[in-house]
N, C-alpha and C positions, 0 to 999 in steps of 0.2 A: 418433084415439083419443077416447075419452070424455072425458078431461081436456082436450084441445085444443078439442072441441066446446063444453064447458062454459065455457071461457075466451073463446071466440069469441062465443058467445051472451051471456054476461055483459057483454062490452063493448058489443055491439049494444043491449042494453036499458039501459045505463047503470050497471050494478053494478060494473063496472071503468071508471073515468072518464078514464083516461089511456092514450094510445095507446102510449106508451114502455113503460109497465108491462105492457101486453097483450103487446107484442112480446117483452119480456124473459121473460115467462112462456112464451111459446110457444117461444122459443129453448131454454129449459130442457127443455121437453117433447120437442123434436125431439132434443136431445142424449141424453136418457133413452131415447128409442125406439131410437136408434142403439146405445146400450150394451146394451139388451135384445136387439136383433137379433144382436148378437155374443156373447151369452151372458154379459156382463160384470155379474153381479149386484151385486157390491160397488160398482162404479162406479155402477150404477143406483140403488142405495140412497143413495149420497152425493149424487147429482143430485137425487133426490126431496128430500133434506133441505134442499138449497139452495133448491129450488122452495118448500117449506114455510116456510123462513126469510123468503123474500121475501114470501109471502102474509102471514105474520104481521106483518112490518114495515109493510106497506101496509094492513092491515085497519083500517078506520075512517078511513083517509086517502083512498086512491084505490081501494080494494076494500070494497065494502059487507059488513058483518059476515055476513049471510045467504049472500053469494057465497063468502066465505072458508070458511064451514063446508062448502059443497058441495065446493069445491076440497080441503079437508082430507080430507073422506070419499072423494073420488076417489083421492088420493094413498095414503090408508090401504089402500084395496082393492088398489092396485098392490103396496104393501109386503107385504100379506098373501099375495100370489101369488108372491113371490120366495122 
């Protein structure tokens, strides 16, 4: 997914500077994709909110502000499709 690609690229270029944070975000995306595959839209919305909460908590710490903005936009696109 686009969200996963943006997380991986952001880690590679240093916009996400902690591997544990990267892995946590990827795990949330994996869970989100499984919920979407099963047609569980409400669960997917909750998982997206958890993802956004983590991004917000780490913005300016382990996630660069510009990166956080990209991840917010990716998540908002997914929400708009639900």
